DOVEXTI-517033 format. One record per residue: x, y, z of N, C-alpha, C in turn. Coordinates in steps of 0.05 Angstrom, whole numbers, plus 5000, padded with zeros to 4 digits. Each point is the difference from the previous one (the first is absolute). Layout:
N
PT|X|Y|Z|X|Y|Z|X|Y|Z
...
//
This chain:
303
PT|8986|4643|9216|4988|5015|4977|4975|4987|4989
PT|4991|4979|5013|4979|4984|4989|4974|5016|4996
PT|4992|5016|5020|4975|5015|4997|5000|5017|4975
PT|5023|5013|4995|5003|5017|4976|4996|4983|4975
PT|5013|4977|4999|4998|4983|4976|4971|4992|4995
PT|4985|4995|5021|4972|4993|4996|4985|5023|4988
PT|5005|5024|5010|4987|5024|4989|5007|5003|4971
PT|5025|4997|4992|5008|5002|4972|4987|4978|4984
PT|5000|4976|5010|4989|4977|4985|4970|5005|4994
PT|4985|5010|5019|4972|5004|4996|4994|5023|4982
PT|5013|5022|5005|4994|5025|4985|5008|4999|4971
PT|5023|4987|4994|5010|5001|4973|4981|4986|4980
PT|4984|4981|5010|4982|4986|4982|4972|5012|4999
PT|4993|5016|5020|4973|5009|5003|4990|5015|4975
PT|5016|5018|4989|4992|5015|4977|4999|4983|4974
PT|5016|4979|4999|5002|4984|4976|4977|4980|4998
PT|4991|4990|5022|4981|4977|4999|4971|5008|5004
PT|4994|5025|5003|4973|5009|5004|4988|5012|4975
PT|5010|4994|4977|4993|5014|4976|4974|4990|4987
PT|4994|4974|5000|4975|4991|4989|5002|4980|4978
PT|5011|5007|4977|4999|4983|4977|5018|4976|5003
PT|4991|4976|4990|5016|4976|5002|5021|5000|4977
PT|5020|4982|5003|5021|4998|4980|4988|4991|4973
PT|4978|4984|5000|4989|4990|4976|4990|5023|4982
PT|4993|5022|5011|4989|5022|4985|5021|5021|4992
PT|5025|4995|5007|5021|5020|4994|5004|5002|4970
PT|5001|5024|4989|5010|5003|4973|5028|5013|5002
PT|5013|5004|4978|5027|5009|5001|5003|5027|5014
PT|4982|5018|4994|5002|5027|5012|4996|4999|5030
PT|4981|4984|5009|4996|4997|5029|5024|4988|5014
PT|5012|4981|4986|5024|4987|5011|5023|5020|5004
PT|5004|5017|4980|5021|5020|5002|4994|5020|5023
PT|4975|5008|5002|4992|5019|5021|5005|4987|5028
PT|4992|4975|5002|5004|4987|5026|5029|4996|5007
PT|5016|4994|4981|5029|4998|5005|5011|5027|5009
PT|4991|5021|4988|5009|5027|5008|4991|5006|5029
PT|4975|4993|5006|4990|5004|5027|5017|4984|5020
PT|5005|4975|4993|5016|4983|5018|5027|5011|5004
PT|5014|5008|4979|5027|5010|5002|5002|5025|5016
PT|4982|5020|4994|5001|5025|5014|4992|4997|5029
PT|4979|4984|5006|4991|4997|5027|5021|4985|5017
PT|5011|4979|4989|5020|4984|5015|5025|5017|5006
PT|5008|5017|4980|5023|5017|5005|4995|5021|5021
PT|4976|5012|4998|4993|5022|5019|4998|4988|5029
PT|4985|4978|5002|4996|4988|5027|5027|4989|5011
PT|5015|4988|4982|5026|4989|5009|5018|5022|5010
PT|5002|5022|4985|5017|5022|5008|4990|5013|5026
PT|4973|5004|5002|4989|5011|5024|5005|4983|5024
PT|4998|4973|4996|5004|4982|5023|5029|5001|5009
PT|5019|5003|4982|5028|5001|5007|5006|5025|5016
PT|4987|5022|4992|5003|5025|5015|4989|4997|5028
PT|4976|4988|5002|4989|4995|5027|5018|4982|5016
PT|5010|4979|4988|5017|4981|5014|5026|5014|5010
PT|5010|5018|4984|5024|5014|5008|4995|5017|5025
PT|4977|5013|5001|4993|5016|5024|4994|4983|5024
PT|4985|4978|4996|4991|4984|5023|5022|4982|5010
PT|5019|4992|4983|5019|4979|5009|5029|5009|5000
PT|5008|5017|4981|5029|5006|4997|5007|5028|5011
PT|4980|5017|5005|5006|5028|5006|5018|5003|5025
PT|4998|4981|5019|5015|5001|5025|5029|4990|4997
PT|5008|4992|4976|5027|4989|4996|5014|5015|4978
PT|5026|5002|5002|5016|5013|4980|5006|4980|4977
PT|5005|5011|4976|5008|4984|4978|5029|4990|5003
PT|5006|4977|4989|5026|4988|5003|5008|4987|4973
PT|5024|4991|4998|5008|4984|4977|4985|4974|5000
PT|4995|4989|4976|4985|4976|4998|5014|4978|5016
PT|4984|4985|5016|5011|4979|5017|4980|4979|5005
PT|5009|4977|5010|4982|4977|5005|4995|4998|5030
PT|4979|4986|5008|4992|4998|5028|4986|4973|5004
PT|5010|4985|5019|4988|4974|5006|4980|5003|5023
PT|4974|5000|4992|4979|5003|5021|4983|4975|5002
PT|5011|4977|4992|4984|4976|4999|4991|4990|5028
PT|5013|5009|5021|4992|4991|5027|4980|5019|5013
PT|4993|5022|4987|4983|5021|5012|4971|4993|4998
PT|4985|5010|5020|4970|4999|5000|4989|4972|4997
PT|5016|4980|5008|4991|4972|4998|4990|4993|4972
PT|5012|5013|4981|4996|4996|4971|4972|5008|4990
PT|4985|5014|5017|4974|5010|4990|5004|5019|4977
PT|5021|5016|5000|5004|5019|4978|5006|4985|4974
PT|5013|4977|5002|5006|4985|4975|4974|4990|4987
PT|4982|4990|5017|4975|4991|4989|4985|5023|4988
PT|5003|5024|5012|4987|5024|4990|5011|5007|4972
PT|5025|4996|4995|5012|5006|4974|4987|4981|4979
PT|4999|4974|5007|4988|4981|4981|4971|5007|4994
PT|4985|5007|5021|4972|5008|4996|4998|5024|4981
PT|5016|5020|5004|4998|5025|4985|5005|4995|4971
PT|5022|4985|4994|5006|4995|4972|4979|4982|4987
PT|4990|4981|5015|4980|4982|4990|4975|5015|4992
PT|4989|5016|5019|4975|5014|4995|5003|5021|4979
PT|5022|5014|5000|5004|5021|4979|5002|4986|4973
PT|5014|4978|4998|5001|4985|4975|4973|4990|4991
PT|4985|4989|5019|4973|4989|4993|4982|5022|4989
PT|4999|5023|5014|4983|5021|4992|5010|5014|4974
PT|5026|5002|4997|5010|5012|4975|4995|4982|4976
PT|5000|4974|5004|4993|4982|4977|4971|5005|4992
PT|4983|5005|5019|4972|5007|4993|4999|5026|4985
PT|5016|5019|5009|5001|5026|4987|5010|4998|4971
PT|5021|4985|4996|5011|4996|4973|4980|4985|4983
PT|4985|4981|5011|4979|4987|4985|4979|5019|4992
PT|4992|5017|5019|4980|5021|4995|5008|5019|4978
PT|5027|5006|4999|5010|5019|4980|5004|4988|4973
PT|4996|4973|4997|5002|4988|4974|5027|4989|4993
PT|5018|4996|5019|5026|4988|4994|4997|4970|4995
PT|5020|4988|4987|5000|4972|4995|5005|4984|5026
PT|4996|4974|4999|5004|4984|5024|5029|5001|5009
PT|5019|4998|4981|5028|5002|5007|5007|5026|5013
PT|4990|5022|4989|5005|5026|5011|4988|5003|5028
PT|4976|4989|5002|4986|5001|5026|5017|4985|5021
PT|5010|4976|4993|5015|4984|5019|5027|5013|5008
PT|5015|5007|4980|5028|5008|5004|5004|5030|5005
PT|4980|5016|4993|5002|5029|5007|4982|5006|5024
PT|4974|4993|4997|4982|5005|5022|5007|4984|5025
PT|5005|4973|4996|5005|4983|5022|5025|5007|5016
PT|5020|5010|4986|5025|5007|5013|5000|5029|5010
PT|4978|5015|4997|5000|5028|5008|5006|5003|5029
PT|4989|4982|5017|5006|5002|5028|5029|4996|5006
PT|5013|4982|4986|5029|4995|5004|5016|5025|4991
PT|4992|5012|4977|5014|5024|4991|4998|5022|5022
PT|4976|5004|5009|4995|5021|5019|5015|4995|5027
PT|4997|4976|5011|5012|4994|5026|5031|4999|4998
PT|5010|4993|4977|5030|5001|4996|5009|5029|5001
PT|4984|5018|4988|5007|5028|5002|4999|5010|5028
PT|4980|4992|5016|4999|5007|5028|5024|4989|5015
PT|5008|4975|4993|5023|4988|5013|5026|5016|4994
PT|5002|5010|4976|5023|5016|4993|5000|5027|5016
PT|4976|5011|5005|4998|5023|5017|5010|4994|5028
PT|4993|4976|5010|5011|4991|5025|5031|5000|4999
PT|5011|4991|4977|5029|4998|4997|5014|5026|5003
PT|4987|5022|4994|5012|5026|5002|4993|5015|5026
PT|4985|4987|5018|4992|5012|5025|5020|4992|5022
PT|5008|5019|5016|5019|4994|5022|4988|4981|5020
PT|4974|5001|5004|4987|4983|5021|4994|4972|4990
PT|5003|4995|4974|4992|4974|4989|5022|4989|4982
PT|4992|4986|4979|5019|4989|4981|4985|4981|4982
PT|5012|4994|4978|4988|4980|4981|5001|4973|5013
PT|4977|4987|5003|4998|4974|5013|4995|4978|4979
PT|5018|4980|4999|4995|4978|4982|4977|4983|5009
PT|4995|4999|5026|4978|4985|5011|4973|5012|4991
PT|4999|5027|5000|4976|5013|4990|4996|4995|4971
PT|5022|5001|4984|4998|4997|4972|4992|4971|4992
PT|5009|4981|5015|4992|4972|4996|4970|4997|5005
PT|4990|5012|5021|4971|5000|5006|4985|5013|4977
PT|5011|5022|4990|4987|5013|4977|4997|4982|4976
PT|5021|4986|4994|5001|4981|4977|4979|4978|5004
PT|4999|4989|5024|4981|4978|5005|4971|5009|4997
PT|4995|5025|5010|4972|5010|4997|4992|5004|4971
PT|5018|5011|4984|4994|5003|4971|4997|4973|4986
PT|5017|4982|5008|5000|4973|4987|4973|4986|5006
PT|4990|5003|5024|4974|4988|5007|4978|5011|4983
PT|4999|5025|4995|4979|5013|4984|5003|4991|4971
PT|5024|5002|4989|5004|4995|4971|4995|4971|4994
PT|5011|4982|5016|4998|4971|4994|4972|4990|5000
PT|4983|5010|5018|4972|4992|5000|4985|5010|4977
PT|5005|5025|4992|4986|5012|4977|5008|4985|4975
PT|5026|4993|4998|5009|4985|4976|4989|4972|4999
PT|4998|4987|5023|4992|4972|5000|4969|4996|4999
PT|4986|5017|5015|4971|4996|5004|4983|5023|4990
PT|5012|5023|4995|4984|5023|4993|4985|5012|5023
PT|5007|4993|5024|4987|5010|5024|5018|4996|5024
PT|4993|5012|5023|5016|4998|5024|4986|4981|5020
PT|5009|4976|5001|4987|4980|5018|5012|5001|5028
PT|5024|5010|5002|5014|5003|5025|5008|5030|5003
PT|4990|5013|5020|5004|5029|5002|5013|5007|5027
PT|5016|5022|4999|5011|5012|5024|4983|5024|5008
PT|4991|5001|5025|4983|5021|5009|5011|5012|5026
PT|4987|5022|5009|5010|5015|5022|4977|5011|5017
PT|5007|5004|5026|4981|5015|5018|5017|5014|5021
PT|4990|5024|5008|5013|5015|5021|4980|5007|5022
PT|5008|4996|5025|4984|5010|5023|5019|5012|5020
PT|4991|5020|5014|5017|5015|5018|5011|4981|5022
PT|5025|4998|5003|5013|4982|5019|5001|5012|5028
PT|4999|5027|5002|5003|5013|5026|5029|5003|5009
PT|5019|4992|4984|5028|5001|5008|5015|5024|4988
PT|4989|5013|4981|5014|5022|4987|5007|5022|5020
PT|4984|5003|5021|5005|5022|5019|5027|4997|5014
PT|5011|4976|5001|5025|4996|5014|5024|5006|4983
PT|4997|5004|4974|5022|5007|4983|4988|5013|4975
PT|4987|5023|5004|4985|5013|4978|5018|5008|4977
PT|5025|5006|5005|5018|5008|4978|5004|4978|4981
PT|5000|4975|5010|5004|4977|4983|4975|4986|4991
PT|4979|5000|5017|4975|4985|4994|4978|5018|4990
PT|5004|5027|5000|4979|5018|4990|4987|5015|5022
PT|4995|5026|4995|4989|5017|5021|4972|5009|4995
PT|4987|4989|4979|4972|5007|4994|4987|4978|4984
PT|4974|5003|4994|4985|4979|4986|5009|4996|4972
PT|5015|5020|4988|5008|4998|4972|5027|4985|4998
PT|5017|5003|5020|5027|4988|4998|5001|4973|5014
PT|4982|4994|5018|5002|4974|5014|4995|4976|4982
PT|4980|5001|4982|4998|4977|4981|5025|4997|4983
PT|5015|5022|4996|5024|5000|4984|5023|4987|5015
PT|5002|5005|5027|5024|4994|5015|4996|4979|5022
PT|4976|4996|5010|4996|4983|5023|4995|4971|4991
PT|5021|4984|5000|4998|4972|4991|4984|4983|5019
PT|4997|5009|5025|4985|4985|5019|4970|4997|4993
PT|4990|5020|4985|4972|4999|4993|4994|4989|4973
PT|5021|4992|4985|4997|4989|4973|4999|4970|5001
PT|4982|4989|4983|4999|4971|4996|4998|4995|4970
PT|5012|4979|4991|5001|4992|4972|4989|4972|4997
PT|4985|4997|4978|4984|4975|4996|5004|4988|4973
PT|5004|4974|4999|5001|4985|4975|4972|4986|4997
PT|4984|5011|4982|4973|4990|4996|4998|4982|4976
PT|4991|4976|5004|4996|4980|4979|4970|4997|4995
PT|4991|5002|4976|4972|4997|4993|4996|4972|4988
PT|4991|4980|5015|4999|4972|4991|4984|4996|4975
PT|4977|5014|4997|4982|4995|4978|5013|5006|4973
PT|5020|5017|5000|5013|5007|4974|5017|4978|4989
PT|5006|4979|5017|5017|4978|4991|4983|4977|4988
PT|4974|5003|5000|4983|4979|4990|4981|5010|4978
PT|4995|4984|4981|4981|5007|4979|4972|4991|5009
PT|4980|5016|4993|4973|4993|5007|4994|5008|5029
PT|4979|4989|5011|4991|5007|5027|5017|4984|5021
PT|5005|5014|5022|5013|4988|5023|4984|5007|5025
PT|5006|4987|5022|4986|5007|5025|5011|5026|5012
PT|5023|5010|4989|5010|5026|5008|4987|5022|4984
PT|4988|5020|5012|4991|5023|4985|5024|5013|4985
PT|4995|5011|4976|5022|5011|4985|5014|5024|5014
PT|4985|5014|5017|5011|5023|5012|5014|4994|5027
PT|4999|4975|5009|5010|4993|5027|5029|4992|4998
PT|5017|5012|5016|5028|4994|5001|5009|4990|5027
PT|5021|4984|5000|5014|4991|5025|5025|5016|5002
PT|5005|5013|5023|5021|5019|5003|5019|4993|5023
PT|5026|5002|4993|5021|4995|5020|5015|5027|5005
PT|5000|5009|5025|5011|5026|5006|5025|5000|5016
PT|5014|5023|4999|5025|5003|5016|5001|5029|5010
PT|5009|5003|5025|5005|5026|5011|5019|4997|5024
PT|5005|5021|5014|5017|5000|5024|4992|5022|5018
PT|5009|4999|5026|4991|5019|5020|5023|5005|5019
PT|4998|5023|5014|5020|5006|5021|5025|5013|4990
PT|5000|5010|4975|5024|5011|4987|5001|5030|5003
PT|5014|5010|5020|5003|5029|5004|5024|5010|4984
PT|5019|4983|4995|5023|5006|4983|5003|4980|4979
PT|5018|5005|4981|5003|4983|4977|5011|4972|5008
PT|5022|5000|5015|5013|4976|5008|4995|4992|5029
PT|4999|5020|5017|4994|4996|5028|4986|5024|5012
PT|4987|4996|5022|4984|5022|5011|5017|5018|5018
PT|4996|5026|4999|5015|5018|5018|4989|4998|5029
PT|5016|5009|5019|4991|5001|5027|4977|5020|5003
PT|4978|4991|5014|4977|5017|5003|4990|4999|5029
PT|4985|5021|5008|4988|5000|5026|4971|5009|4997
PT|4982|4992|5019|4972|5008|4999|4996|5026|5014
PT|4975|5008|5004|4994|5026|5012|5011|5003|5028
PT|5003|4977|5014|5011|5000|5027|5030|4998|5002
PT|5013|4998|4976|5029|4998|5000|5010|4971|5002
PT|4981|4981|5000|5008|4972|5002|5008|4989|4972
PT|5019|4981|4999|5008|4990|4974|4977|4988|4985
PT|4999|5005|4974|4979|4990|4983|5012|4984|4977
PT|4992|4975|4998|5011|4982|4980|4978|4987|4983
PT|5007|4995|4975|4982|4985|4982|5015|4977|4988
PT|4988|4977|5000|5012|4977|4987|4995|5002|4970
PT|5021|4995|4985|4998|5000|4971|4993|4971|4991
PT|4978|4997|4985|4992|4973|4992|4985|5001|4974
PT|5001|4977|4986|4986|4996|4975|4972|4991|5004
PT|4983|5006|4980|4972|4991|5000|4994|4986|4974
PT|4987|4977|5002|4991|4985|4977|4970|4996|5000
PT|4987|5002|4977|4971|5000|4999|4990|4980|4979
PT|4976|4990|5006|4985|4984|4981|4971|5011|5000
PT|4990|5007|4976|4975|5014|4999|4986|4995|4973
PT|4977|5011|4997|4986|5001|4975|5004|5028|4988
PT|4993|5003|4975|5002|5026|4987|4980|5001|4977
PT|4995|5024|4989|4983|5004|4978|5017|5008|4976
PT|4995|4987|4977|5013|5008|4975|4980|5015|4983
PT|5000|5026|5002|4981|5016|4985|5002|4998|4970
PT|5023|4992|4990|5003|4997|4971|4983|4977|4989
PT|4992|4982|5017|4984|4977|4991|4970|5006|5000
PT|4993|5024|5009|4972|5008|5001|4994|5015|4973
PT|4983|4988|4984|4994|5012|4974|4979|5022|5002
PT|5007|5024|4991|4982|5023|5000|4999|5012|4972
PT|4978|5012|4994|4997|5013|4974|5013|5028|4999
PT|5000|5013|5023|5010|5027|5001|5031|5000|4998
PT|5011|5014|4980|5029|5002|4997|5012|5015|5024
PT|4985|5020|5009|5010|5015|5023|5003|4982|5025
PT|4979|4984|5005|5000|4982|5023|5022|4979|4997
PT|5003|4989|4976|5021|4981|4996|5027|5011|5005
PT|5005|5024|4991|5026|5013|5005|5004|5006|5029
PT|4979|5008|5014|5002|5006|5028|5006|4974|5016
PT|4987|4978|4992|5005|4974|5012|5030|4992|4997
PT|5011|5005|4977|5027|4993|4994|5020|5015|5018
PT|4994|5026|5005|5018|5016|5016|4997|4992|5030
PT|4975|4997|5009|4995|4993|5028|5011|4972|5006
PT|5003|4983|4980|5009|4973|5004|5029|4998|5010
PT|5014|5022|5002|5027|5000|5011|4998|4995|5030
PT|4977|5004|5013|4997|4998|5029|4988|4973|5008
PT|5010|4990|5022|4989|4976|5012|4974|5008|5015
PT|4978|4984|4996|4975|5006|5013|4999|4987|5027
PT|4989|5014|5020|4998|4988|5027|4982|4976|5000
PT|5010|4978|5010|4985|4974|5001|5009|4986|5026
PT|4985|4979|5007|5010|4983|5023|5028|4991|4995
PT|5017|5003|5020|5029|4995|4996|5012|4985|5023
PT|5017|4980|4994|5015|4986|5020|5029|5011|5000
PT|5009|5009|5023|5027|5011|5003|5017|4981|5017
PT|5025|4997|4991|5020|4986|5015|5023|5019|5006
PT|5005|5005|5026|5022|5018|5008|5007|4993|5029
PT|5025|5005|5007|5010|4996|5027|4994|4972|5010
PT|5001|4980|4982|4996|4973|5008|4972|4990|5005
PT|4980|5016|4993|4972|4992|5005|4982|5010|4977
PT|4976|4989|4999|4980|5007|4980|4980|5019|5012
PT|4989|5018|4984|4980|5019|5008|4979|5003|4977
PT|4975|5000|5007|4979|5002|4980|4988|5028|5000
PT|4999|5013|4977|4988|5026|4997|4973|4997|4985
PT|4979|5012|5010|4975|4999|4986|5002|5014|4973
PT|5012|5024|5000|5006|5014|4975|5028|5012|5002
PT|5017|4994|4981|5027|5010|4999|5009|5002|4971
PT|5015|5020|4992|5012|5020|5017|4979|5022|5005
//
């Protein structure tokens, strides 16, 4: 469900952060209006996203009594990192939205920052009522960790010095199990874990006062992904066009790369600043060192 979460994370903030006026210029009436815009927009987009999710993810399964499901061994844990990413980025962006709307720092932290956790817990409960899934404590733990990363940094530093980011590229494997990995360009980012990579980006300059030899916008990024996963736990038997057995090895990928932190680039335009904040959920292609299958590989630009 990661691709969907990214869509929700980006869209829910777009209307809130492109407005123009800074918090310093807010008067009481503007604050009330912005809170109304925030509440109505978040509710509408949240409800719409759940309807979309129901059609894209749950429509093929019957409803069931609430139950639990242990999926911790599935997808080489790429999905768990995806949960942490989703709650982290939604919390980060919602804190900006609550700040924009004129809420206090405590409200921003504990309402806006936890918004991703609220939302993803609701999605997890939907899993619990689906015959094909179930409420996963592993997913929920990842959700908590993602929200905690966003809230703790905002509380301690007033900024995000360590960020979780994402990138998707077509893996070419969805064709072998389209029902599970997606059958078109809209569902594959949502379902194909082979094409997803997650990145922990640290911006060194934010840890030092004054000038450093690190540009403020330059980050060091540690990535994780996996490949060869045609099924959740194991791959089904497959044959190629000639009828010969076709196999893919399931393996993990680890990355070391650079990244851009667009939030550290100061711009006068409120529109551009808001756009930078939303786009900052994505890892930027940079020279990358990959370790997988027992060897190192250098990519000129990745992902």
